[in-house]
C-alpha positions as CSV (number, residue, x, y, z in Angstrom):
1,M,-4.6,-2.0,-3.8
2,A,-8.0,-1.8,-3.9
3,M,-10.0,-1.9,-0.8
4,A,-12.6,-5.0,-0.1
5,L,-15.9,-4.2,-0.2
6,D,-16.6,-5.4,3.2
7,N,-14.5,-2.4,4.4
8,L,-16.5,0.1,3.0
9,R,-18.3,2.7,5.8
10,V,-21.3,4.3,5.6
11,G,-21.1,8.3,5.4
12,R,-17.7,8.2,3.7
13,V,-16.4,9.0,0.2
14,Y,-14.2,6.7,-2.3
15,R,-12.9,6.6,-5.7
16,L,-14.2,4.0,-7.9
17,V,-12.1,3.0,-11.0
18,N,-13.4,0.2,-13.0
19,M,-13.6,-0.5,-16.8
20,G,-11.9,2.7,-17.6
21,E,-14.8,4.8,-15.3
22,E,-13.8,6.9,-12.6
23,R,-16.3,7.9,-10.1
24,I,-16.6,9.4,-6.8
25,I,-18.8,7.8,-4.6
26,E,-20.3,8.3,-1.1
27,I,-21.4,5.2,0.6
28,M,-25.0,6.0,1.5
29,A,-26.3,2.8,3.2
30,R,-25.6,-0.8,3.4
31,L,-28.0,-2.8,1.8
32,S,-26.9,-6.4,2.5
33,G,-23.8,-8.3,2.3
34,E,-21.2,-6.5,0.2
35,N,-24.1,-4.4,-1.6
36,F,-24.4,-0.5,-0.8
37,K,-26.4,2.1,-1.6
38,V,-24.1,4.7,-3.0
39,K,-24.1,8.5,-4.3
40,D,-22.3,9.5,-7.3
41,L,-20.7,13.0,-6.2
42,S,-20.3,14.2,-10.0
43,T,-23.9,13.6,-10.9
44,L,-25.7,12.8,-7.8
45,E,-27.6,9.9,-8.8
46,L,-27.7,7.0,-6.5
47,Y,-26.5,3.6,-7.4
48,E,-26.2,0.1,-5.6
49,I,-22.5,-0.6,-5.7
50,E,-24.0,-4.1,-7.7
51,E,-24.9,-2.1,-10.5
52,L,-21.7,-0.4,-10.8
53,L,-19.9,-3.9,-10.7
54,R,-22.3,-5.8,-12.6
55,W,-20.5,-6.3,-16.1
56,G,-17.3,-7.6,-14.1
57,I,-13.9,-6.1,-12.4
58,G,-11.6,-4.9,-14.9
59,K,-7.7,-4.8,-14.9
60,D,-7.7,-1.1,-14.0
61,Y,-10.0,-1.7,-10.9
62,D,-9.4,0.4,-7.9
63,L,-11.3,1.3,-4.6
64,D,-9.6,3.6,-2.4
65,E,-11.0,6.2,0.3
66,V,-10.8,9.8,-0.7
67,R,-11.6,11.7,2.9
């Protein structure tokens, strides 16, 4: 079962699956409410979690802590 966004913690690493894409992300900072600055550990790009979920949550959505 997927974690709620308000349970994410800065400095922790998570596996995010959504719309057929799988990303390993590290939470860098909490921006506001349920929005976080995240680093994709595969590409080292920085995103806001809202950007990754902008087009909705698919049937395959999953969010779990890796380490």
